[in-house]
C-alpha positions in Angstrom: -15.2 2.0 5.2 -12.3 4.3 6.1 -10.0 5.3 3.3 -6.4 4.9 4.5 -3.8 7.1 2.9 -0.2 6.1 1.8 1.5 7.4 5.0 -0.7 5.5 7.3 -0.3 2.4 5.2 3.5 2.6 5.1 3.6 3.3 8.9 1.4 0.2 9.5 3.7 -1.9 7.3 6.7 -0.5 9.2 5.1 -1.6 12.5 4.7 2.0 13.8 2.5 1.3 16.8 0.2 4.4 16.4 -0.6 3.3 12.9 -1.0 -0.4 13.8 -3.4 0.4 16.6 -5.4 2.9 14.6 -5.8 0.6 11.6 -6.6 -2.3 13.7 -9.4 -0.3 15.4 -10.7 1.1 12.1 -10.6 -2.3 10.4 -13.4 -3.4 12.6 -15.7 -1.1 10.7 -13.9 -1.6 7.4 -10.8 0.0 5.8 -9.8 0.6 2.2 -6.9 2.1 0.2 -7.1 3.9 -3.1 -5.4 2.6 -6.2 -3.0 5.6 -5.9 -2.0 4.4 -2.4 -1.6 0.9 -3.6 0.7 2.1 -6.4 2.8 4.3 -4.2 3.3 1.6 -1.6 4.1 -1.0 -4.2 6.5 1.2 -6.0 8.4 1.7 -2.8 8.4 -2.0 -1.9 9.9 -3.0 -5.2 12.9 -0.9 -4.3 13.2 -2.4 -0.8 16.4 -4.3 0.1 14.1 -7.0 1.5 11.8 -7.0 -1.5 10.3 -10.5 -1.1 9.5 -10.0 2.6 8.1 -6.5 2.1 5.9 -7.7 -0.8 4.6 -10.6 1.3 3.8 -8.3 4.2 1.9 -5.9 1.9 0.0 -8.8 0.3 -1.1 -10.0 3.8 -2.3 -6.4 4.5 -4.3 -6.4 1.2 -5.9 -9.8 1.7 -8.7 -8.2 3.9 -9.2 -5.3 1.5 -9.4 -6.6 -2.0 -9.8 -9.7 -4.0 -6.4 -10.8 -5.3 -7.4 -10.4 -8.9 -7.8 -6.6 -8.4 -4.1 -6.1 -7.4 -2.7 -6.2 -10.9 -3.6 -2.6 -12.0 -1.7 -1.0 -9.1 1.3 -3.1 -9.8 1.3 -2.4 -13.5 1.1 1.4 -12.9 3.9 1.2 -10.3 6.2 -0.7 -12.7 5.5 1.6 -15.6 6.2 4.7 -13.5 9.4 3.2 -12.1 10.6 1.9 -15.5 10.1 5.3 -17.2 11.2 7.3 -14.2 8.0 9.2 -14.1 7.0 11.5 -11.3 3.5 11.9 -9.8 3.3 15.3 -8.1 1.6 15.4 -4.7 -1.8 17.1 -4.9 -1.6 18.5 -1.3 
């Protein structure tokens, strides 16, 4: 499968047509996101003014990628980072 990074995932969720088209094309062969991408996207969604809608949209995106019982780790990490105001530096 193709590993999709945070920016492409956010753009897809934001309905940016280039991202939507690319991920739809790649999904035919399989796509995945890392736990870091999951955590970064989730952390941004919990701050969204339309939190419930944003989380539902992200969950729909995830349904094809992972079993639902694997989502808890990314959520837990995002909540801890947000709660303690931690910062994860970008590696590139």
